[in-house]
Phi, psi and omega in degrees: 000115177197139176263006186270161183278166181291351180280359178306138179286328182235140169288318183223143171227140180231164182213132178165188182270137167242151184227164167277135180253126180244124183230133171295144181284159168055042176062023177287159169274158180303323181299337181268340197288132172260339177221161177233142171278130183252125176223178179251138178211145177172133189307310185288320177291325175303312181298317180298317179294315180302317181291325176297321178296331179277000173105009182266157173274117185231157175221153179227131179249144178192186174230119185237156175289144177276072182223169176303325179292315178297317179293323178297316181297313180299319180295323180295320179291317179297328181296340177268011174094014180262135177285119179249017183294342179267006178288135176266127178258127185246121178293151171072021180238180187240158177264138174291143177236155165214148184249138182233122168261111178277126182240119174291149180306140009270005180281127181281162170294151177232127179245131177238119179271141166228069188235356183299134179074016180291165178302321181293326181292345179262010179299144171222177180298335178294340180272352190269133175274084183294329178298325179289321177300320181296344180267005183254159176269332189216131175251136177231127174233169175226166179289353178291319184299309179294345177284344189286326183185163174300323180293324177293324179296314179293322178297316180301317179297317179297317182294317180297316179297317179301314182296316180295320180297333182259011171082014176287150164288138185233129175234155185213125176258117182304316167046054185296134177237108183295338179286347184256325179197168182278162177302320181291321177296316181296314182299315181297321182284325188274331184304321177290340184273329191291329176295346179277358189250143171283315181241133172237125175262137177205140172284144181304319181298324178287325176299323178287315185290321185269323191235007177065035182294151178298161179288328178287129187295317180296316178295322180296316181297317180295316182295319182288323177299318179295320181290321183283333182075019179272166179285320183221131177253124178249117184245122177269145187236025182066225182293345180281348177112222183203158179231140172239130181237118175244178185301320185242016185201138169226128181231147176233131179231114177297158174287111186270356190251123178268123179256109187287333178223108178278117182274318185198119182277339185294129182096357181294323178294322177294323177295319178300312180300316181296318179297318178296312182298318179300314182297320178293322178295328176280358178088017181284160177289168177301317181297316179294324179298321176297321179296317177297320177299314178300317184294313181292324177296317179296318178297320179303322182299343181269358183244142170287153181093181186273347196257147174256089188269072183227148180274167175301320181299320180293320178295315183288333174295320178293315180298324182294349176285006178058032174080003181262001186290145174237126182270125184236000000 
């Protein structure tokens, strides 16, 4: 879905914080670790990278410290085919970090943030390359960015309004993070932003916690789309699949792919969003877009790190298994 011309420089542009991710190897706890695996992670940069892997022209905007760590992070994202030319580098600031302890069942994953006061949390509209946004067909943001600070919240509103005024397709993943703000704070901040979006992604559990959505998924999707004022509400249901509700259509697609060994769950939601967005950009139906989201999310679960580094051919090969595929 896009009203923009084929001359757009970017198919997709995203904006938000990316961090260095440090993980102990082999399911160790931090207390045991003598070394850490270093990767790059951030919801919006994850989506940009995933879409680049699927063959799209993508860009990512942010504010990073002008330090070796900040430059390393930008270079790592660019190495995956994402344009980082609009990133603002700020001297004398710090890069956000986060630590992940991966736990095989029944031990849960544990995430520890060290991101307070990061360069990205100090972003304002003055840091945004609006001219670059105007060259894109589709803008994607998440609820993580407005959670970082009041200036980020105001910036997100400015960016969303700018994109809508210029005819971009706009998507927004609520992506609630309890470590960043409370459900009531998130709901109050996000409700004014969501009517600016064509697509809103939200987990059913977050719809209930933040907005009091009904327990029935179909009713919840319809109620939230009406409340948000968006064109299409995409609700993920965990292992039960996903529902998409538009003005004249509601579809539900169960998760058809069995993943026999989950390597890393972090980034699966970003992979789902990227798969859905890619399919819509290719002109696929809502139901097919949910299938593409499920497929890329399932593939992501088989890789360590935040990223779904798979091509369109690999995603479509899985989908062609008619939902009977098992990832091993």
